[in-house]
C-alpha positions in Angstrom: 0.0 0.0 0.0 2.9 2.4 0.9 4.6 1.6 -2.4 1.4 2.4 -4.4 1.0 5.7 -2.4 4.6 6.6 -3.0 4.2 6.0 -6.8 1.2 8.3 -6.8 3.3 11.2 -5.3 4.9 13.7 -7.7 8.6 13.5 -8.3 9.2 16.8 -6.4 7.4 15.5 -3.3 9.5 12.3 -3.3 12.8 14.2 -3.7 11.9 16.7 -1.0 10.9 14.0 1.4 14.3 12.4 1.1 16.0 15.0 3.1 19.0 17.3 2.3 21.5 14.7 3.4 20.2 12.0 1.0 19.9 14.5 -1.8 23.6 15.6 -1.3 24.7 12.0 -1.2 22.7 11.1 -4.3 23.9 14.1 -6.3 27.3 14.7 -4.7 29.0 15.4 -8.1 26.7 18.4 -8.7 27.3 19.8 -5.2 31.1 19.2 -5.7 30.9 21.4 -8.8 29.2 24.3 -6.9 31.5 24.0 -3.9 34.2 26.4 -5.2 31.7 29.1 -5.9 30.2 28.7 -2.4 33.6 28.9 -0.9 34.5 32.0 -2.9 31.4 33.9 -1.8 31.8 32.7 1.8 35.5 33.7 2.1 35.6 36.9 0.0 32.0 38.3 0.4 30.3 37.0 3.5 33.4 36.5 5.7 34.5 40.2 5.4 31.1 41.3 6.5 32.3 40.6 10.1 34.4 43.7 9.8 31.4 46.0 9.1 31.0 46.5 12.8 34.0 48.8 12.9 31.7 51.4 11.2 30.0 51.6 14.7 33.2 51.6 16.7 36.3 53.8 17.3 38.5 51.2 15.7 42.1 51.0 17.0 44.2 48.3 15.2 46.1 47.4 18.4 42.9 46.7 20.2 41.3 44.7 17.3 37.7 44.7 16.2 36.2 43.3 19.4 38.3 45.4 21.8 37.6 48.8 20.1 35.1 51.2 21.7 31.5 51.1 20.5 30.4 54.6 19.5 27.1 53.9 17.6 26.3 56.1 14.6 28.8 58.9 15.3 30.7 58.2 12.1 27.5 58.3 10.0 26.5 61.6 11.7 29.9 63.1 11.0 29.6 62.1 7.3 26.0 63.4 6.9 26.8 66.7 8.7 30.0 67.3 6.7 30.2 70.1 4.2 31.3 67.7 1.4 28.4 65.2 1.8 26.1 66.8 -0.7 28.9 67.4 -3.2 30.0 63.8 -3.0 26.4 62.6 -3.4 25.7 64.9 -6.3 28.9 64.0 -8.2 28.2 60.3 -7.7 24.6 60.4 -8.7 25.2 62.8 -11.7 27.9 60.6 -13.1 25.8 57.4 -12.6 22.7 58.8 -14.2 24.7 60.4 -17.0 26.4 57.1 -17.7 23.0 55.3 -17.5 21.3 57.7 -19.9 24.1 57.5 -22.5 25.6 54.1 -22.0 22.6 51.9 -21.3 20.6 52.5 -24.6 23.7 52.3 -26.9 24.4 48.5 -26.6 20.7 47.9 -27.3 20.8 50.0 -30.5 24.1 48.4 -31.6 22.7 44.9 -31.0 19.6 45.7 -33.1 21.9 47.1 -35.8 24.3 44.2 -35.8 21.3 41.8 -36.0 20.2 43.4 -39.3 23.7 43.2 -41.0 23.7 40.4 -43.5 27.3 40.8 -44.8 29.2 38.3 -42.6 32.7 39.7 -43.1 31.5 43.3 -42.5 29.6 42.2 -39.4 32.5 40.4 -37.8 34.8 43.3 -38.6 32.5 45.9 -37.0 31.9 43.6 -33.9 35.6 43.1 -33.4 36.3 46.9 -33.6 33.6 47.6 -31.0 34.5 44.7 -28.7 38.2 45.4 -28.7 38.3 48.4 -26.3 36.7 46.3 -23.6 39.9 44.3 -23.3 42.0 47.4 -22.6 42.9 47.7 -18.9 41.7 50.7 -16.9 45.2 52.0 -16.4 46.0 51.9 -20.1 42.7 53.4 -21.0 43.3 56.3 -18.6 46.7 56.8 -20.1 45.2 56.9 -23.6 42.6 59.5 -22.5 45.2 61.7 -20.9 47.4 61.5 -24.1 44.5 62.1 -26.5 43.2 65.1 -24.5 46.6 66.6 -23.6 46.4 70.5 -24.1 49.9 70.5 -25.7 50.0 67.4 -27.9 46.6 65.7 -27.7 45.4 64.2 -30.9 41.7 65.2 -30.3 42.8 68.7 -29.2 44.8 69.1 -32.4 41.8 68.0 -34.6 39.5 70.5 -32.8 42.0 73.3 -33.3 42.4 72.4 -37.0 38.8 73.6 -37.4 39.7 76.9 -35.9 38.0 76.2 -32.6 39.7 76.7 -29.2 39.8 73.3 -27.6 38.6 73.3 -23.9 40.7 72.0 -21.1 39.0 68.6 -21.0 40.8 67.1 -18.0 41.3 70.4 -16.1 37.9 71.9 -16.5 35.4 70.5 -13.9 32.5 71.1 -16.4 34.1 68.6 -18.9 35.2 65.8 -16.6 31.9 63.9 -16.4 31.5 64.0 -20.1 35.0 62.7 -20.7 34.5 59.9 -18.1 31.1 58.8 -19.5 32.0 59.0 -23.2 35.2 57.1 -22.7 33.3 54.5 -20.7 30.8 54.1 -23.5 33.5 53.7 -26.1 35.1 51.0 -24.0 32.1 49.0 -23.0 29.2 49.6 -25.4 30.4 46.9 -27.9 30.9 44.3 -25.2 27.4 45.0 -23.8 25.8 44.0 -27.1 26.7 40.4 -26.6 23.9 39.7 -24.1 21.3 41.4 -26.4 22.5 39.5 -29.5 22.1 36.3 -27.5 18.6 37.3 -26.6 17.8 38.2 -30.3 18.8 34.7 -31.4 15.6 33.5 -29.7 13.4 35.4 -32.2 11.3 33.0 -34.3 12.1 33.5 -38.0 8.5 32.7 -38.9 7.5 36.0 -37.3 9.7 37.9 -39.7 8.4 35.8 -42.6 4.8 36.6 -41.7 5.6 40.3 -41.2 7.3 40.4 -44.7 4.2 38.9 -46.2 2.1 41.6 -44.6 4.4 44.2 -46.1 6.3 45.3 -42.9 9.5 47.2 -43.5 12.8 46.1 -41.8 12.5 49.0 -39.3 9.0 48.0 -38.3 10.0 44.4 -37.9 12.9 45.4 -35.7 10.6 47.7 -33.7 7.7 45.3 -33.3 9.4 41.9 -33.3 13.1 42.2 -32.2 12.7 44.9 -29.6 9.9 43.2 -27.6 11.9 40.0 -27.6 14.7 41.6 -25.6 12.6 43.7 -23.3 12.9 41.2 -20.4 16.7 41.2 -20.8 16.7 45.0 -20.9 14.5 45.1 -17.7 16.9 42.7 -15.8 20.0 44.7 -16.8 18.3 48.0 -15.9 17.5 46.7 -12.5 21.1 45.6 -11.9 22.4 48.9 -13.1 20.0 50.8 -10.8 21.2 48.6 -7.9 24.7 49.9 -8.5 23.8 53.6 -8.9 26.2 54.8 -6.2 28.8 52.2 -7.1 30.9 54.5 -9.5 34.3 52.7 -9.6 37.1 54.7 -8.2 39.9 53.3 -10.4 39.3 55.2 -13.5 38.2 58.4 -11.7 41.3 58.2 -9.5 43.5 57.9 -12.5 41.9 60.9 -14.3 41.5 63.0 -11.2 43.6 66.1 -10.4 43.4 69.1 -8.2 41.7 71.2 -10.9 38.8 68.8 -11.7 38.3 67.6 -8.1 35.2 69.7 -7.8 33.3 67.4 -10.2 35.4 64.2 -10.0 35.3 63.5 -6.3 32.8 60.7 -5.7 32.0 58.5 -2.7 34.4 55.7 -3.7 37.4 58.0 -4.1 36.5 59.7 -0.8 36.5 56.3 0.9 39.9 55.5 -0.7 41.4 58.8 0.6 39.9 58.6 4.0 40.4 54.9 4.6 43.7 53.9 2.9 45.5 57.3 2.7 44.1 59.0 5.8 43.9 55.7 7.8 40.4 56.6 9.1 39.3 53.0 9.0 36.0 53.3 11.0 34.9 56.4 9.2 35.6 55.1 5.7 33.8 51.9 6.6 30.7 53.9 7.7 30.7 55.7 4.4 31.0 52.4 2.5 28.2 50.9 4.5 26.0 53.9 3.6 26.9 53.5 0.0 26.0 49.8 0.0 22.7 50.3 1.9 21.5 52.9 -0.6 22.5 50.6 -3.5 20.6 47.7 -1.9 17.5 49.8 -1.3 17.6 51.1 -4.9 17.9 47.5 -6.2 14.9 46.3 -4.1 12.8 49.3 -5.0 13.4 49.1 -8.8 12.9 45.4 -8.7 9.5 45.8 -7.0 8.5 48.5 -9.5 9.5 46.2 -12.4 7.6 43.3 -10.8 4.4 45.3 -10.5 4.6 46.9 -14.0 5.8 43.8 -15.9 6.3 40.1 -15.6 10.1 40.4 -15.4 12.0 40.9 -12.2 15.0 39.4 -10.3 12.8 37.7 -7.8 
């Protein structure tokens, strides 16, 4: 009787009733494959979270984390009440939204354009040219930008002056720093970002295009009404992830392009954390600023994901 009842149960119910230990023993090869990834996240992501408590302490290295004095939210209050808080927040948000507005749609447009190219050799050449900058390291990229925009010998400056126009001080003028940072980032990463969208476009049913051609739809209309709706879920997921990193402007490239003249617009939260933590050795204070940054990013991720979940069928969870 028990055997007949067990046969009547769904496979999922049988597997869940076996217990975690039995499932691990039965599928130990699969768990062995995932073990390195679990160890990586445990050691390098979850383990260091133990040190977050120094954001609420007056950390003294000789006393250690547990022996340092607990001071609560004093470091957070110091940061929020500082004269540079709003400047840092504005610079970080303005660069992030500027980069999102310019850099996010471009890979979508490139992917739709690449998908329409029928000449194989030309398509591969263009893709290679657009992908190549992604493999240039940040240090080399920053060196190229400084060389191209040098007021004395920069190639781009020379081209602008050849048209009789006075070239601006791109790297010394605070008004130009954000544009230089965003445009150079788009040049480096736009081509690489098309890969995900091209993979999504491969799922388009050719019969839809055939039916649209019979109905007299132009190539642009087919791209607009067939290809674009196919990649909308991918666009939504990537937009959510980008919004979840809205305050996560990387400090490496900004730090390499930063100088005393453009500091007014180039100083962001991540560079401030670097200066106060590693250079100024204010470990507790810099950790508090980093915690604030992470909390805002997490809240943005959750909020945008909930909005996407309510307005569409696509979300992270």
